[in-house]
C-alpha positions, 0 to 999 in steps of 0.5 A, a space after each residue: 516522486 510517483 506510485 504506481 497503480 499497484 502500490 496505490 491498491 496495496 495503501 487503499 485495502 490496507 487503509 481500509 483492514 486497518 478501519 475495522 480490524 477484527 472483521 473480515 472483508 471480502 475483496 467486494 466490498 473493498 473494490 464496491 467501496 474505492 470503483 475499483 477492479 476486483 480483479 485487480 484487488 485479487 493481485 494485491 491480497 494475493 500480494 498481501 498474504 503472501 507478504 505476511 500483512 494480510 490473513 485470508 480464509 476462503 470459505 463460508 464466514 470467510 475475507 481479509 482481516 489483516 495480519 498484524 495491527 495497523 500501527 506495526 504495519 510501515 509504509 516505507 515498508 509497504 512502498 519499498 516492499 510494493 516499488 522494490 522493480 522501478 527505476 528513477 530513470 534510466 541511467 539506473 538500469 545497470 544493463 540497459 542504461 543507452 544514456 550517453 552522459 552517464 559518466 559523467 552527470 551529477 542526477 544520479 545523485 540528485 535522483 537517488 537523496 530524493 528518494 532516500 528523503 522521500 522515503 525517509 518520509 514514508 518510515 514515519 508513517 503505519 496504517 493507523 497513522 493513516 486512518 486517523 479521521 476512522 470515523 468519516 472515513 468509514 462513511 465516505 467508505 459505506 463501511 456501517 460505523 457501528 462496526 467503526 471501533 473508536 480505537 
């Protein structure tokens, strides 16, 4: 299975913010740390805020923080939310399925089973699980080590 860039960026933003959950961060800081476009991150931040994962504060002293503790943000839920429109194969699209073997093909059931297994694994983890090496992540992302708690 392949995740979209949008999903990847959603997870990166959550990881970045979880490293130092008590500090407000800007889109520019996250973009610089991951060497990715601020305009892409603006869409991601808006999406995460709209779905209650981020608290976005505008103005002087503003920035982004997690709206809930990292241990309460399920990785599977994020992936399922961001990949909601992704189809595994043409046969999953009832409106535009031109595959001639759909009626008798077993591939669809195999893919359903594979997707369930994929989601079951992702559902076992939270963002807190992804930051087990918090200090190493902070160092790589140029987050001051002093601002990273021991949690």
